[in-house]
N, C-alpha and C positions, 0 to 999 in steps of 0.2 A: 591080684592087682599089679599093674605096672607102676613104676616109681612116679610117673607123671600123674596117674590117678590118685596115688597116695597124697601127693603135694596138693592136688586140687581139693580133696576131701578134708585135709588137715593142714591148712595154710598157717604158717607162723607157729607150728607146734613141733615138738620133738616126739618122734614116734619109735616104738619098739616093734620090729617086724620079725616074722618067721619066714625064712626062705622056703618056697614051695617048689620052685624049679630054678636050678642054678648050674653053672658050669665054670670051669677054670680055663682061662685063656692066658697062657704064659704064666706070669706071677700074680695075676689078678683073679679074684673070685667075682663072677658076674651073676647077680641075682636077676633073673628074668621075670619071675612071678613071685609075689609075696602076699602075706596076710598081716594086717595090722593087729597086734596083740593089745597094745595100749597106747595112749597118747598123753603127753605131759606139757605143761605150760612152758617149762624151760628144761635145759639139760641137767641142772642140779636136782630138780625134782625126779628126773628119770633115774639118777644114780641112787 
């Protein structure tokens, strides 16, 4: 999934994702494709 698809499927949720395809550009890690492992109501629940 792309980030826009994740946000569409999990609006207003905190998500834990696994990077499936990524690259480094300068000092940034860019995740191009991801898989949602779990979703949470809020960030505290995720931790």
